[in-house]
N, C-alpha and C positions, 0 to 999 in steps of 0.2 A: 253636376248642379253649381260648383264653386263659379265666382267669378275672379279676374285677375286679382281685384283687392283683398279677397279673402284667402287666395292661396298661401300657405305657409312653409317654412322648412324648403323639403328638397319635393314636395308633393308636385307631380307632374301637372301641367294644364289641360283643359278639357277643350277639344277643338269641335266644332259642328261643321260637316260637309253637307252642303246642300246639293242634292243630284248624286243618282246613284248610277250613271252612266260609267263607262270606263274611267273618264277621267276622274270622278268623284270617288270611284273606287281606288284608282292609283294613287289619290293623294292621301287617301286615308290608309293605304298600305304604307306609304312614305313616312306619314306622322307618326304611325304606332311603331315602325323602325327606330324612328328618333326619340322614344320614349312618352310620347304625348298619350292623352285619353282621348279617346274618338267615339263618335257618333255621327251615322251616316242616315240623312234624311232624304227618302225617296217617295215622291207624290204618287208615283203609279204602283200597282202590285208586280212590277218586274224588274229586277235589275239589268243593267247592260245597254241600254238606249240602244243604239242602231246596231250593236252586237247582239244577234238572236239567233240563237240555235234552235231549230225545228227539227221536222221529219217529214218524208212525203213518200209513200207507200212502204214503210216501214226503214226506209233509209235516211241517216242524219244528214240534214242539210244546214246550210246557212239560210237564213231569211232575211239577213240583212248584210253586213260587211263581210267579206268572205276572206280577204287575205290583208296582209300587213306588210309594208315595206321592211326589207331586211337589213337593208346597209344602213338605215337609223336604228341603232341599237337598242332603243328604250322599250319597246314594246315585247321584242324576243327576251330580251333579259329580265322584264316583268313575267313573261310565261315561266323560263325557267326558275325564277324565284318563287312561284307559287306551283310547282311541281308537275308543269307540263313540258319540261325540256325535251323528255322522250317522245312527244307526239307531234314536235314541230315538223312540217315537211314542206318542202318546197313544191310547187306545180309539177305535176307529170310531164307536162307540156305547156309552151309559152309561145307557140305557134298561133298567133292572132290574125285576123283578116279585116278588112274595110269592105263593108258593102257599098259600092258607089259607082255611079256610073254604068248601072245596070249589071254590074258582076262583083262577086267576091273577088277582092282582089288582095295580095299579100302585103301585110304591113310592111312599110319600107322600114329598112335598119338605117342606123346611121344618124339618126335627128335626136333632137331635144324637144321634148312636149311637141312633136309634129314640126319643128323648125329644120330644115335638112342641113346637113354637112357633107353628105356624098350626095351629089345630083346625080351620078350614075346610078346608084341603086335606086334613088328615087323615079327616076326616068323607066327604068326596067320594070317597076311595079305597075304602071299603068294607071296609077292613081289621080295622076296630074297629067291634063293634055298637055298637046307640043305647045300651044300658045301660052298654057301656063308654065310650063317649063321655062320657055323662051323670058316671061316675064320674072320668073326667080333670078335667072341669070341676070338681070338689071342690076341686083344688089351689088354686084364686083364693081360698077361704075357709078352708081349714085352718089349724090353729095350726101354727108353725113345726116342723119334724121336725130333731133335732139328728144331725148327721153325726159328731160326734166326732173321733178321729185317724183313722177310717178307716171304711169301710161297704162293704158288698157293693152293687154297683150294683142288682141286681136288688130287693133288700132296700129300698133307699131309695126307688127309682122306684114299686114298689108302693105303699110307703106314701104318697106322694104324690099317686099317678096311678089306682093299682089295679093288679092283677096282669095284666089283659088285655093293657095295652100292654106290660109286660114280655114275655108270653109269645108275641107275636103280632109285636113290632116288634125290643125290644132284644134279646131271646135270639137271635133268627137272625141278626143283624148283629154281636153280640158273638161269636158261634159262628162265623161266617164268618173272624175274626180269630184266636181262639182254641182254636176248637172245644171250647169250655168251657161252664160253667154259669153263667148270669149272676146267679144266686142266691148265688154263691161268689165271683166274682172281684171284684177290689178297684177300688172307683170311682177311689181316688183315684190308684192305679197304670194303670188301663187307660183311664181317661176323665177326665182332671185338671181341664178344663175344667169338668165337671159337676159334680166334688168342689169346684170354688172356687164356683159357683153355688149350690151346696146349703150351702156355708158362710157365704155374704153375703146371700144372698136367701131371703125367707119362702117365697115361690113358685116352683116348680121351673120352670115354663113361663114366668114372668117372667126366670127367668136362662138359659133357653137364648134368651129372645128377646134378652136383653142381649149374649150370646155373638155371636149373628148380626148386631147393630148393629156391634158391635165388628169383626167380620170385615168386613162391608161398608164401613166407613168407612176400613178400611186395606186395601182392595182397589186394586190398580195401576191408574193411570188408563187403561192401554190395555187393560183387560178382566182378566177373571177367569183366570188359567191353567188347566192342566188340574189335576185332582185327581191323577189316577193317570198313571203312564207306563210303558210296555213298551219292548221293544228288538225289532225287526225280527230274525227268528231265535229268540226267547224270551229272557226274564230269565235263564233257565240258561246264555246264553253268556257273561254277566258274569263269573263265577269263571274262566274259562279265560283271558278277557282280561287279568284283575288277575293271574292266575298268570303269564301271559307277560310282563307288565309287571315283576312282582317277578324273574322270572329274566334279563330283560335288564338290570336294575338291579344284578344281581350275588347276588341271594338265591337261596338253595339251597331247593328243595322235594322232600319226601321220601315217597313215598306207600307205603301198606302197612307203616307202621311206628309200630304202638301202642308208647307210652310206659309202661314196667312201674314204673319209681319215679322218683319227682322227689325229690331231698333238698337241703337246704342244709348247707353245711360253711363252719365260720369258715375264713378263710385260703384257700379253695379256691374258693369261689362254688357255683353249681347245679351238680348232678350229675345227668344226666337218663339213666337207663338205658334201653336200647333192646335187650333180648333179652341177646345175647353181648358188647355193646359199650355203652360210656359216653361220652356226650359233655358238653362244659362250656358254661356261658354264665354271663355277666354280669347277664343280666335274663331274665326269663320272662313270656311273654302267655299266660294261661290261658284260651283261647278254646273249650275243650271243653265237651260238656253238663253240665248239674249232676251227675248220678251219677258220671260219669268226672272231673270236678274234684274232686268230694267225696274219690273213691279215692286220688286222687294228693296232696291238700292234707293228707290224714288224720294223718300222720306229723309235720308240722313245722308246720303250722297247723290244730290241732284245731278252733278256733273257727270258722272258715271251712266247715270241710268238714261241722260239725253243721249248720250254717244250710243248707248247699247239698242236705243230706240231706231237708230239709222240703219241698223244690220237688219239686212233681207234675208230671207230664206226660200228656198226652192224646193218643191215637193215631188214625189215619185213614187212609183208603183213597182214591185218585183213579182213577176209570176213565174213560178217555178213550176214546170210539170216533170212527170216520169211517163216514160213510153216502155213498151216491151221493146226488146232489140229485134225480136221476130217479127213484128209489125212493119220496119224501117225497111224501105227497098234499099236504102244506103245511109249508113252510119257517118253523119258530117264529119270532117278531120278538123284537127286543130282544137285549141282552146275557145274557140268562139268568134264572134267579130264586133267591130264597132259600125255605127252608123251615122254618117254625117246627117245634119238637121236639112242642110241644102237640098239633099235627094229625096225630102218630102215623105217617107216612110213613119210609120208610127211608133217604133221599137226605135230605141236609141243604141242598145246593144244586146247581144246573147252571149250567155257563157256557156259552154258544153262541160259542166261540172263532172260529168263521170269521167272525161277525158283529162279535164285539169287537176282534179284531186282522185288519188289513188285510193283513198279510204271510201270514197262514193261508190269507185266501181267496185271495190271488194266486197262492200256490204251485201252487193246483189248485182253479180255479172250479168244476169238476164234482163237488166233495166238499163235504160239511157236517160239520165237526167239534165235536163238544161233549164236555165232560165233566162228571162229576157226583162229589160226594163223599159219604162215609159215615164213621159213626165220631164219636162226641162222648165229653167226658169221663166216664166212669163209664158208658158207652153203648158197649161196643166188640164186644158179642156176634156182629155181622154179621161183623166183620173176621176171626172164625175160619172163615169160609167160603173156599172156594176161588174162584180168579178168576172161572170162568165163573158161578158163583153169583152174584157181586157185579155182573156184567154184567147177569145175568137179573133180579135187583132193580133194578136202575138203568133197565132198559127197562121194566119194568112200573110202576115211578113216572113214567118220562116218557110213557109211553101215556096214562095218568089225568092228567097234567098239561097237556100239549100235544097228544094224539092221534097221538103218535108210534106208527106200527105196522110200520116196516122194521126190516130186521135190518142190523146194520151190517157194512162190509167187512172191517172190522180193528178190534181193541179191545184195550187193553193196561191193565193195573191196577197202580197204584203204589202200595205199602204205606208209611207213614211210622209205623212203631212208636215210640210214645214221641216224637212228633215235636213236640209245642206244649207248651212250659212254662205251667203255670198260675199265674196271678198271684191268689192268693188273699188275702184282707183282711190286711194287715199285710205285704204285699210288700215295699213300699219301705223299712221298717225292717229286715226280713231283708237286702236287697240291702246297706243302709249298715251292719249287722254285719260281713257278709262284706269288704266293701271296708275297714273299718277295721281288720278283722283281718289282711288280706293287707298293708295298708300299714304295720303293726307289724313284719313280718318284718325282719329283718336283709339280707337279699338283696333285689333289686329285683324285684318281683312285682306283676303287676295282673290283673285279669279281665276278660272283655268276651264279649257275645253275647246271643243272644235271651233268658237267664236275667234280666237285669239292668234293661235301659231301654226294653223295648219289643221285640214279636217283628217288626217291621216291618223290612224291608232297610235304610230310612234311619236306624231307631233301631240296628239293628245295628252300621252303619258308623260312626255316631256314638260309639256305646259303645267301637269299636275304636280310634278317631282319638284318644279321652280316654284310652284306655289307653297307647297308644303315646306320646301325647304327654307322659304323667307319667312315663315311663321315659327318656326321649331325655337329659334332662339327667344321668342316671346313666352314659350310654352315649356321650355326644358333649358333653362340658361346655360347650365354647363354642358349641352347635348351637342355633338358634331354631325350635321346632316349625313346619313349614310350614302356610301359611295355606290 
């Protein structure tokens, strides 16, 4: 209840975190490590945002995000810090395919987000036609293509290598991350390594080879670590573990508590109205999605709200199904497949979860669990269908792709309306404007979440840590941010 002007002696300040997704929870965890008092406010009745643990046919599964990038340390470090270190598991298989040009084809190796460095491997995969391969080779002789301050990934790659490599490789890979449109997504924000290559190299292929050479030169001597990591029981168990750690450290978490108004008052600090009551805070971490954040910041920080209003989102649905293995004529190989939009199918990807995650297979070896995803940016018509229709659409595409004819013994559909922010060209400048605006506020305020520094779990955790560390000095003047 204290505001900055009433805190005395060495009493720690009170931080309120608005939003109980993984970003908000990670920020709360970091603030408590630094000695602050913390309250987390979540509008819904569930923590975790797009991390959502569930079950199908008695088998634990993820109904949202299912893995995290392990070569960025933030999310793995957080999992270990909250007691999940012994449950971290890499995928049992990472052999993915592309369903394109009428067949399942092996995902080519030797690329950076679909941009090839090894043309021999790409040609052997059959993903790109002979004419498409000939167009890619022109990159070696084309004059330089300027990237400017930012450029859409698809626009730049098509200019260098042709549209086919964008439509059949870059688009499905980027779509798997953003559910977006490669011809709109910012290269500088989404694939900064490629953007740097575009600025410094005449040939994009040579730029990719340079990226790969640097990665090989800096690889640890004991071998390449896993690219991705999951958690036994599902990535969706991470938010609950972080929340438990927050509570043990003295933090308060309130569910079903939407914030109706956020205002700064000189001499009083932050006032946060929750229906019929108001709480005070010395600092605020805004970890809500862009629309909600804009609404709360509009009165006192209109510049940030205006920039947040320009962030668009994509919606998607996940269809999770369980089959009896005995009912399958054949069990599909690998970890699953991606689907280029240009091929005109309904699903955009399928993950063979029982192959990919050992803990799912161990829970019931007699079941085969898979999931499909539907919906892309500006292509959400199918999401208006009811659940049974989405299951039917998925089964039809799975039949065409892998010959699946069995009926599932259980299915569940999870809808993520406005689930993924779109990083359009100029996104980093937009983020800089938001952060500059909130930093100019007289009250201590920071933002974090998928809107700002990346939609992956490590990026969200990193964003949260940055926000918390920047506030700790105002909350605990003698504290040093936790390492």
